[in-house]
C-alpha positions, -999 to +999 in steps of 0.1 A: +316+636+094+324+672+105+349+675+076+322+663+052+297+689+065+322+717+064+332+707+028+295+707+018+289+742+033+321+756+016+309+742-018+274+755-013+288+790-006+310+787-037+280+778-058+255+804-045+269+834-064+264+816-097+228+808-088+215+843-087+200+860-118+179+891-127+150+896-150+169+905-182+191+874-179+161+851-185+153+867-219+190+867-228+193+830-219+162+821-239+177+839-269+209+820-266+190+787-267+166+798-295+196+807-317+217+777-307+213+749-332+191+720-323+177+735-291+159+763-310+135+738-325+122+727-291+107+761-283+081+757-311+074+720-305+073+718-267+044+723-244+066+743-221+100+746-205+120+755-174+149+780-180+179+784-157+201+814-167+229+803-143+235+771-124+267+772-102+285+739-095+315+730-074+332+700-060+362+684-043+351+647-038+317+659-026+300+684-048+269+706-050+251+727-075+222+752-073+203+774-096+170+793-098+147+794-129+114+802-143+088+778-158+068+785-190+037+767-204+025+775-239+048+806-240+035+821-207+054+824-174+036+802-149+060+798-119+094+796-104+117+766-100+150+758-083+175+730-088+197+715-061+223+688-067+245+668-044+272+645-059+298+621-045+328+607-065+358+620-083+353+657-090+374+688-088+366+724-098+338+747-103+317+758-133+286+778-143+262+768-170+227+777-184+201+750-187+167+746-203+144+716-197+117+712-224+084+694-217+070+675-247+034+675-235+011+685-207+018+652-189+056+659-187+049+695-176+026+682-148+052+657-137+079+684-134+056+708-116+043+682-092+070+695-067+091+663-063+109+660-096+144+644-098+171+635-123+196+606-115+233+598-120+257+615-143+293+618-156+305+651-171+336+670-182+332+707-190+361+732-197+356+770-201+330+775-228+333+740-244+318+709-229+312+672-235+289+651-214+274+617-210+243+612-188+226+581-174+195+591-155+158+585-148+152+598-183+175+575-202+211+578-215+226+602-240+257+621-250+265+654-266+289+683-270+288+721-269+313+745-283+304+779-271+278+805-261+257+798-293+260+760-292+236+742-269+244+707-257+212+688-263+208+657-242+192+636-269+156+639-281+126+638-258+131+610-233+101+603-212+086+636-223+117+657-214+147+672-234+176+689-216+199+714-232+229+731-215+254+759-224+287+761-205+293+797-192+327+793-176+348+774-152+366+741-152+351+709-137+364+674-139+338+649-128+329+612-126+304+612-098+271+598-087+243+620-075+210+635-084+193+668-092+161+677-074+138+704-087+112+724-067+083+743-083+061+772-070+033+784-091+031+821-099+009+840-075 
């Protein structure tokens, strides 16, 4: 038990530097997704989105990930969000990636901003700036691939009102694990 707790804290410390971002990074990340294939179409068609410039992830048997982001509705900044993840299974390495979650309609937006939003289980393999992933979660199943900074990995179309796109930023992570992502939301003051 003590070894597990120590491992978790070491992994969390590893992931924290990847989780920080500054104001200009949000605009740069949005531009990457706007110019990246299929993900660009979602900006005009969605009710809103949550953007995470950098999510840091690491694991050795037990893994964790963390990132901070901003939430937009109808093109306007409305609040802040954070993502935390804990996984258990075969995993080794660390990686950083950008993520955007699109909300198809106001219902999906309200569900995400309710404060207790979660995604479920996953299996992923990401290497340097190229990635391939398959996901099984509370939003359905899907698969995709990304090749670089201008190619976004779109996790299917809208599923239960949400569409998720990721772009690998760097690192190397081998993973076949079970876990979940939990998102928190705080409205802009």
